[in-house]
Biopython code that builds the backbone (N, CA, C, O; Angstrom):
import numpy as np
from Bio.PDB.StructureBuilder import StructureBuilder

atoms = [
    (1, "UNK", "N", (61.584, 93.677, 132.773)),
    (1, "UNK", "CA", (60.091, 92.564, 133.081)),
    (1, "UNK", "C", (59.966, 92.134, 132.067)),
    (1, "UNK", "O", (60.584, 92.616, 131.117)),
    (2, "UNK", "N", (58.948, 90.861, 131.894)),
    (2, "UNK", "CA", (58.652, 90.809, 130.946)),
    (2, "UNK", "C", (57.268, 91.466, 129.945)),
    (2, "UNK", "O", (56.687, 91.031, 128.951)),
    (3, "UNK", "N", (57.147, 92.455, 130.609)),
    (3, "UNK", "CA", (55.775, 93.004, 129.770)),
    (3, "UNK", "C", (56.578, 94.267, 128.880)),
    (3, "UNK", "O", (56.032, 95.217, 128.319)),
    (4, "UNK", "N", (57.940, 93.973, 128.941)),
    (4, "UNK", "CA", (58.156, 95.056, 127.878)),
    (4, "UNK", "C", (59.136, 94.143, 126.676)),
    (4, "UNK", "O", (59.770, 94.726, 125.797)),
    (5, "UNK", "N", (59.121, 93.040, 126.792)),
    (5, "UNK", "CA", (60.162, 91.898, 125.905)),
    (5, "UNK", "C", (59.135, 91.754, 124.479)),
    (5, "UNK", "O", (57.921, 91.850, 124.664)),
    (6, "UNK", "N", (59.516, 91.585, 123.446)),
    (6, "UNK", "CA", (59.501, 91.046, 121.994)),
    (6, "UNK", "C", (58.159, 89.955, 122.289)),
    (6, "UNK", "O", (56.959, 89.967, 122.016)),
    (7, "UNK", "N", (59.079, 89.042, 122.989)),
    (7, "UNK", "CA", (58.096, 87.335, 123.290)),
    (7, "UNK", "C", (56.696, 88.286, 123.945)),
    (7, "UNK", "O", (55.622, 87.944, 123.451)),
    (8, "UNK", "N", (56.629, 89.343, 124.919)),
    (8, "UNK", "CA", (55.124, 89.603, 125.338)),
    (8, "UNK", "C", (54.352, 90.266, 124.245)),
    (8, "UNK", "O", (53.229, 89.918, 123.882)),
    (9, "UNK", "N", (54.909, 91.050, 123.852)),
    (9, "UNK", "CA", (53.936, 91.995, 122.873)),
    (9, "UNK", "C", (53.962, 91.370, 121.491)),
    (9, "UNK", "O", (53.020, 91.685, 120.764)),
    (10, "UNK", "N", (54.693, 90.703, 121.095)),
    (10, "UNK", "CA", (54.451, 90.354, 119.364)),
    (10, "UNK", "C", (52.961, 89.345, 119.537)),
    (10, "UNK", "O", (52.042, 89.387, 118.719)),
    (11, "UNK", "N", (52.968, 88.656, 120.503)),
    (11, "UNK", "CA", (51.515, 87.575, 119.483)),
    (11, "UNK", "C", (50.519, 88.617, 120.123)),
    (11, "UNK", "O", (49.438, 88.309, 119.622)),
    (12, "UNK", "N", (50.284, 89.832, 121.079)),
    (12, "UNK", "CA", (48.910, 90.465, 121.232)),
    (12, "UNK", "C", (48.826, 91.622, 120.184)),
    (12, "UNK", "O", (47.760, 92.202, 119.977)),
    (13, "UNK", "N", (49.813, 91.894, 119.624)),
    (13, "UNK", "CA", (49.900, 93.185, 118.621)),
    (13, "UNK", "C", (49.843, 92.509, 117.411)),
    (13, "UNK", "O", (49.710, 93.204, 116.404)),
    (14, "UNK", "N", (49.942, 90.840, 117.244)),
    (14, "UNK", "CA", (49.232, 90.140, 115.898)),
    (14, "UNK", "C", (47.833, 90.222, 115.609)),
    (14, "UNK", "O", (47.119, 90.548, 114.661)),
    (15, "UNK", "N", (47.654, 89.623, 117.297)),
    (15, "UNK", "CA", (45.852, 89.487, 117.910)),
    (15, "UNK", "C", (45.203, 91.082, 117.200)),
    (15, "UNK", "O", (44.149, 90.953, 116.577)),
    (16, "UNK", "N", (45.754, 92.418, 117.278)),
    (16, "UNK", "CA", (45.076, 93.642, 117.429)),
    (16, "UNK", "C", (45.408, 93.338, 115.917)),
    (16, "UNK", "O", (44.354, 92.941, 115.421)),
    (17, "UNK", "N", (46.262, 93.347, 115.100)),
    (17, "UNK", "CA", (46.298, 93.633, 113.500)),
    (17, "UNK", "C", (45.177, 92.953, 113.083)),
    (17, "UNK", "O", (44.367, 93.372, 112.255)),
    (18, "UNK", "N", (45.125, 91.607, 113.824)),
    (18, "UNK", "CA", (44.317, 90.705, 112.815)),
    (18, "UNK", "C", (42.409, 91.521, 113.165)),
    (18, "UNK", "O", (41.423, 91.363, 112.446)),
    (19, "UNK", "N", (42.461, 92.010, 113.949)),
    (19, "UNK", "CA", (41.143, 92.704, 114.014)),
    (19, "UNK", "C", (41.133, 94.358, 113.280)),
    (19, "UNK", "O", (40.022, 94.884, 113.205)),
    (20, "UNK", "N", (42.482, 95.248, 112.692)),
    (20, "UNK", "CA", (42.394, 96.298, 112.762)),
    (20, "UNK", "C", (41.014, 96.422, 111.741)),
    (20, "UNK", "O", (40.247, 97.071, 112.451)),
    (21, "UNK", "N", (40.535, 96.238, 110.887)),
    (21, "UNK", "CA", (39.241, 96.518, 110.282)),
    (21, "UNK", "C", (37.996, 96.989, 111.793)),
    (21, "UNK", "O", (37.429, 98.031, 112.119)),
    (22, "UNK", "N", (38.028, 95.918, 112.218)),
    (22, "UNK", "CA", (37.033, 96.260, 113.791)),
    (22, "UNK", "C", (37.228, 97.173, 114.620)),
    (22, "UNK", "O", (36.343, 97.918, 115.041)),
    (23, "UNK", "N", (38.708, 97.217, 115.020)),
    (23, "UNK", "CA", (38.990, 98.468, 115.665)),
    (23, "UNK", "C", (38.703, 99.404, 115.204)),
    (23, "UNK", "O", (38.274, 100.219, 116.021)),
    (24, "UNK", "N", (38.740, 99.917, 113.626)),
    (24, "UNK", "CA", (39.148, 100.916, 112.864)),
    (24, "UNK", "C", (37.420, 101.545, 113.000)),
    (24, "UNK", "O", (37.282, 102.742, 112.746)),
    (25, "UNK", "N", (36.629, 101.038, 113.246)),
    (25, "UNK", "CA", (35.103, 101.385, 113.432)),
    (25, "UNK", "C", (34.948, 101.686, 115.048)),
    (25, "UNK", "O", (33.767, 101.849, 115.357)),
    (26, "UNK", "N", (35.664, 101.772, 115.899)),
    (26, "UNK", "CA", (35.462, 102.319, 117.052)),
    (26, "UNK", "C", (35.234, 103.815, 117.131)),
    (26, "UNK", "O", (35.978, 104.586, 116.525)),
    (27, "UNK", "N", (33.785, 104.418, 118.179)),
    (27, "UNK", "CA", (34.139, 105.943, 118.251)),
    (27, "UNK", "C", (34.845, 106.859, 118.733)),
    (27, "UNK", "O", (34.327, 107.744, 119.415)),
    (28, "UNK", "N", (36.139, 106.827, 118.478)),
    (28, "UNK", "CA", (37.141, 107.597, 119.459)),
    (28, "UNK", "C", (36.651, 108.643, 119.337)),
    (28, "UNK", "O", (36.677, 109.282, 118.285)),
    (29, "UNK", "N", (36.031, 109.070, 120.545)),
    (29, "UNK", "CA", (35.718, 110.476, 120.861)),
    (29, "UNK", "C", (36.845, 111.802, 120.826)),
    (29, "UNK", "O", (36.491, 112.978, 120.734)),
    (30, "UNK", "N", (38.275, 111.334, 120.919)),
    (30, "UNK", "CA", (39.162, 111.934, 121.154)),
    (30, "UNK", "C", (39.689, 112.615, 119.859)),
    (30, "UNK", "O", (40.254, 113.702, 119.737)),
    (31, "UNK", "N", (39.306, 111.559, 118.795)),
    (31, "UNK", "CA", (40.237, 112.182, 117.518)),
    (31, "UNK", "C", (40.397, 113.217, 117.008)),
    (31, "UNK", "O", (41.412, 113.416, 116.341)),
    (32, "UNK", "N", (39.291, 114.330, 117.199)),
    (32, "UNK", "CA", (39.289, 115.501, 116.763)),
    (32, "UNK", "C", (39.718, 116.575, 117.292)),
    (32, "UNK", "O", (39.756, 117.715, 116.831)),
    (33, "UNK", "N", (40.218, 115.946, 118.822)),
    (33, "UNK", "CA", (41.683, 116.987, 119.670)),
    (33, "UNK", "C", (42.618, 116.186, 119.225)),
    (33, "UNK", "O", (43.286, 116.811, 118.401)),
    (34, "UNK", "N", (42.973, 115.193, 119.348)),
    (34, "UNK", "CA", (44.607, 114.592, 119.230)),
    (34, "UNK", "C", (45.292, 114.913, 117.684)),
    (34, "UNK", "O", (46.521, 114.943, 117.621)),
    (35, "UNK", "N", (44.381, 115.184, 116.278)),
    (35, "UNK", "CA", (44.585, 115.404, 115.287)),
    (35, "UNK", "C", (44.717, 117.239, 115.370)),
    (35, "UNK", "O", (45.418, 117.776, 114.512)),
    (36, "UNK", "N", (44.287, 117.779, 116.018)),
    (36, "UNK", "CA", (44.015, 119.354, 116.268)),
    (36, "UNK", "C", (45.414, 120.042, 116.381)),
    (36, "UNK", "O", (46.293, 119.731, 117.185)),
    (37, "UNK", "N", (45.488, 121.339, 115.147)),
    (37, "UNK", "CA", (46.920, 121.706, 115.602)),
    (37, "UNK", "C", (47.204, 122.324, 117.052)),
    (37, "UNK", "O", (48.099, 122.723, 117.798)),
    (38, "UNK", "N", (46.309, 122.197, 116.975)),
    (38, "UNK", "CA", (46.446, 122.894, 118.719)),
    (38, "UNK", "C", (46.754, 122.098, 119.799)),
    (38, "UNK", "O", (46.974, 122.550, 120.922)),
    (39, "UNK", "N", (46.782, 120.775, 119.469)),
    (39, "UNK", "CA", (46.974, 120.154, 120.795)),
    (39, "UNK", "C", (47.728, 119.673, 121.553)),
    (39, "UNK", "O", (48.832, 119.195, 121.294)),
    (40, "UNK", "N", (47.104, 119.771, 122.754)),
    (40, "UNK", "CA", (48.244, 120.371, 123.829)),
    (40, "UNK", "C", (48.225, 118.506, 124.824)),
    (40, "UNK", "O", (47.571, 118.173, 125.812)),
    (41, "UNK", "N", (49.281, 117.666, 123.946)),
    (41, "UNK", "CA", (49.552, 116.401, 124.619)),
    (41, "UNK", "C", (50.109, 116.518, 126.153)),
    (41, "UNK", "O", (50.575, 115.403, 126.384)),
    (42, "UNK", "N", (50.268, 117.274, 127.218)),
    (42, "UNK", "CA", (50.150, 116.969, 128.484)),
    (42, "UNK", "C", (49.480, 117.740, 128.827)),
    (42, "UNK", "O", (49.896, 118.007, 129.955)),
    (43, "UNK", "N", (48.562, 118.409, 128.602)),
    (43, "UNK", "CA", (47.040, 118.857, 129.025)),
    (43, "UNK", "C", (46.385, 117.392, 128.659)),
    (43, "UNK", "O", (46.011, 116.721, 129.622)),
    (44, "UNK", "N", (46.214, 116.835, 127.309)),
    (44, "UNK", "CA", (45.249, 115.461, 127.069)),
    (44, "UNK", "C", (45.994, 114.318, 127.873)),
    (44, "UNK", "O", (45.319, 113.434, 128.399)),
    (45, "UNK", "N", (47.185, 114.321, 127.962)),
    (45, "UNK", "CA", (47.493, 113.163, 129.343)),
    (45, "UNK", "C", (46.878, 113.295, 130.647)),
    (45, "UNK", "O", (46.291, 112.356, 131.185)),
    (46, "UNK", "N", (47.045, 114.821, 131.336)),
    (46, "UNK", "CA", (46.655, 114.733, 132.557)),
    (46, "UNK", "C", (45.237, 114.774, 132.719)),
    (46, "UNK", "O", (44.628, 114.247, 133.650)),
    (47, "UNK", "N", (44.782, 115.359, 131.868)),
    (47, "UNK", "CA", (43.001, 115.375, 132.417)),
    (47, "UNK", "C", (42.721, 114.127, 132.040)),
    (47, "UNK", "O", (41.542, 114.255, 131.711)),
    (48, "UNK", "N", (43.019, 112.902, 131.844)),
    (48, "UNK", "CA", (42.358, 111.572, 131.761)),
    (48, "UNK", "C", (43.186, 110.851, 132.659)),
    (48, "UNK", "O", (43.333, 109.638, 132.517)),
    (49, "UNK", "N", (43.864, 111.623, 133.773)),
    (49, "UNK", "CA", (44.807, 110.969, 135.492)),
    (49, "UNK", "C", (45.754, 109.770, 134.316)),
    (49, "UNK", "O", (45.791, 108.591, 134.668)),
    (50, "UNK", "N", (46.413, 110.150, 133.069)),
    (50, "UNK", "CA", (47.607, 109.261, 132.308)),
    (50, "UNK", "C", (49.106, 110.081, 132.841)),
    (50, "UNK", "O", (49.752, 110.821, 132.099)),
    (51, "UNK", "N", (49.372, 109.858, 133.868)),
    (51, "UNK", "CA", (50.322, 110.214, 134.721)),
    (51, "UNK", "C", (51.293, 109.157, 134.948)),
    (51, "UNK", "O", (52.440, 109.517, 134.683)),
    (52, "UNK", "N", (51.215, 108.329, 135.233)),
    (52, "UNK", "CA", (51.457, 106.738, 135.925)),
    (52, "UNK", "C", (52.092, 106.271, 134.635)),
    (52, "UNK", "O", (52.018, 106.805, 133.528)),
    (53, "UNK", "N", (52.773, 105.098, 135.013)),
    (53, "UNK", "CA", (53.195, 103.736, 134.365)),
    (53, "UNK", "C", (53.793, 104.462, 132.855)),
    (53, "UNK", "O", (54.418, 105.522, 132.838)),
    (54, "UNK", "N", (53.481, 103.717, 131.732)),
    (54, "UNK", "CA", (53.748, 103.404, 130.297)),
    (54, "UNK", "C", (53.281, 104.962, 129.918)),
    (54, "UNK", "O", (54.055, 105.525, 129.144)),
    (55, "UNK", "N", (52.394, 105.556, 130.252)),
    (55, "UNK", "CA", (52.479, 107.267, 129.838)),
    (55, "UNK", "C", (53.048, 108.118, 130.098)),
    (55, "UNK", "O", (52.937, 109.190, 129.503)),
    (56, "UNK", "N", (53.983, 107.877, 131.248)),
    (56, "UNK", "CA", (55.007, 108.956, 131.639)),
    (56, "UNK", "C", (56.187, 109.026, 130.748)),
    (56, "UNK", "O", (57.027, 109.907, 130.934)),
    (57, "UNK", "N", (56.363, 107.811, 129.408)),
    (57, "UNK", "CA", (57.531, 108.013, 128.890)),
    (57, "UNK", "C", (56.441, 108.286, 127.594)),
    (57, "UNK", "O", (56.534, 107.335, 126.819)),
    (58, "UNK", "N", (55.637, 109.092, 127.215)),
    (58, "UNK", "CA", (54.960, 109.775, 126.371)),
    (58, "UNK", "C", (54.860, 111.346, 126.823)),
    (58, "UNK", "O", (54.156, 112.143, 126.203)),
    (59, "UNK", "N", (55.585, 111.681, 127.893)),
    (59, "UNK", "CA", (55.536, 112.921, 128.430)),
    (59, "UNK", "C", (56.873, 113.247, 128.751)),
    (59, "UNK", "O", (57.855, 112.628, 129.163)),
    (60, "UNK", "N", (56.474, 114.996, 128.276)),
    (60, "UNK", "CA", (58.052, 115.273, 128.323)),
    (60, "UNK", "C", (58.114, 116.128, 129.793)),
    (60, "UNK", "O", (59.214, 116.558, 130.141)),
    (61, "UNK", "N", (56.620, 116.433, 130.874)),
    (61, "UNK", "CA", (56.542, 117.369, 132.002)),
    (61, "UNK", "C", (56.629, 116.323, 133.124)),
    (61, "UNK", "O", (56.869, 116.726, 134.262)),
    (62, "UNK", "N", (56.405, 114.666, 132.836)),
    (62, "UNK", "CA", (56.063, 113.688, 134.268)),
    (62, "UNK", "C", (57.286, 112.873, 133.694)),
    (62, "UNK", "O", (57.357, 112.443, 132.543)),
    (63, "UNK", "N", (58.306, 112.720, 134.757)),
    (63, "UNK", "CA", (59.273, 112.131, 135.230)),
    (63, "UNK", "C", (59.219, 110.759, 134.972)),
    (63, "UNK", "O", (58.229, 110.291, 135.535)),
    (64, "UNK", "N", (59.917, 109.833, 134.307)),
    (64, "UNK", "CA", (59.667, 108.772, 134.305)),
    (64, "UNK", "C", (60.049, 107.658, 134.883)),
    (64, "UNK", "O", (61.249, 107.709, 135.153)),
    (65, "UNK", "N", (59.461, 106.505, 135.241)),
    (65, "UNK", "CA", (60.274, 105.659, 136.205)),
    (65, "UNK", "C", (61.684, 105.605, 135.785)),
    (65, "UNK", "O", (62.219, 105.652, 134.677)),
    (66, "UNK", "N", (62.417, 105.421, 137.740)),
    (66, "UNK", "CA", (63.809, 105.510, 137.576)),
    (66, "UNK", "C", (64.521, 107.238, 136.852)),
    (66, "UNK", "O", (65.619, 107.377, 136.314)),
    (67, "UNK", "N", (63.882, 107.899, 136.995)),
    (67, "UNK", "CA", (64.219, 109.559, 136.150)),
    (67, "UNK", "C", (65.135, 110.033, 137.423)),
    (67, "UNK", "O", (64.537, 110.959, 137.972)),
    (68, "UNK", "N", (65.923, 109.846, 137.852)),
    (68, "UNK", "CA", (66.816, 110.827, 138.961)),
    (68, "UNK", "C", (66.146, 112.221, 138.843)),
    (68, "UNK", "O", (65.945, 112.774, 137.762)),
    (69, "UNK", "N", (65.721, 112.892, 140.408)),
    (69, "UNK", "CA", (65.075, 113.682, 140.212)),
    (69, "UNK", "C", (66.302, 114.996, 140.885)),
    (69, "UNK", "O", (66.820, 114.800, 141.985)),
    (70, "UNK", "N", (66.564, 116.004, 140.239)),
    (70, "UNK", "CA", (66.954, 117.166, 140.841)),
    (70, "UNK", "C", (66.303, 118.039, 141.718)),
    (70, "UNK", "O", (65.105, 117.966, 141.992)),
    (71, "UNK", "N", (67.240, 119.025, 142.245)),
    (71, "UNK", "CA", (66.632, 119.452, 143.362)),
    (71, "UNK", "C", (66.866, 121.127, 142.396)),
    (71, "UNK", "O", (67.966, 121.373, 141.900)),
    (72, "UNK", "N", (65.748, 122.072, 142.266)),
    (72, "UNK", "CA", (65.655, 123.174, 141.325)),
    (72, "UNK", "C", (65.652, 124.413, 142.211)),
    (72, "UNK", "O", (65.581, 125.533, 141.705)),
]
sb = StructureBuilder()
sb.init_structure("model")
sb.init_model(0)
sb.init_chain("A")
sb.init_seg("    ")
for serial, (resi, resn, name, xyz) in enumerate(atoms, 1):
    if name == "N":
        sb.init_residue(resn, " ", resi, " ")
    sb.init_atom(name, np.array(xyz, "f"), 0.0, 1.0, " ", f" {name:<3s}", serial, name[0])
structure = sb.get_structure()
């Protein structure tokens, strides 16, 4: 797919980098949670409904797209 190619992401990431100073001032309310020593990535993603699409690649418990399903 086009949205995973270098050609797709490079200009977008360059635009983000140009605004790095501005982005650094945004009030991310989850910063303390995700930097905690007891941070639970799976619970964090699930509590925000981030269980589909690209987020599945960040999860060890949620099968990613194309993952074969094996009976347990």
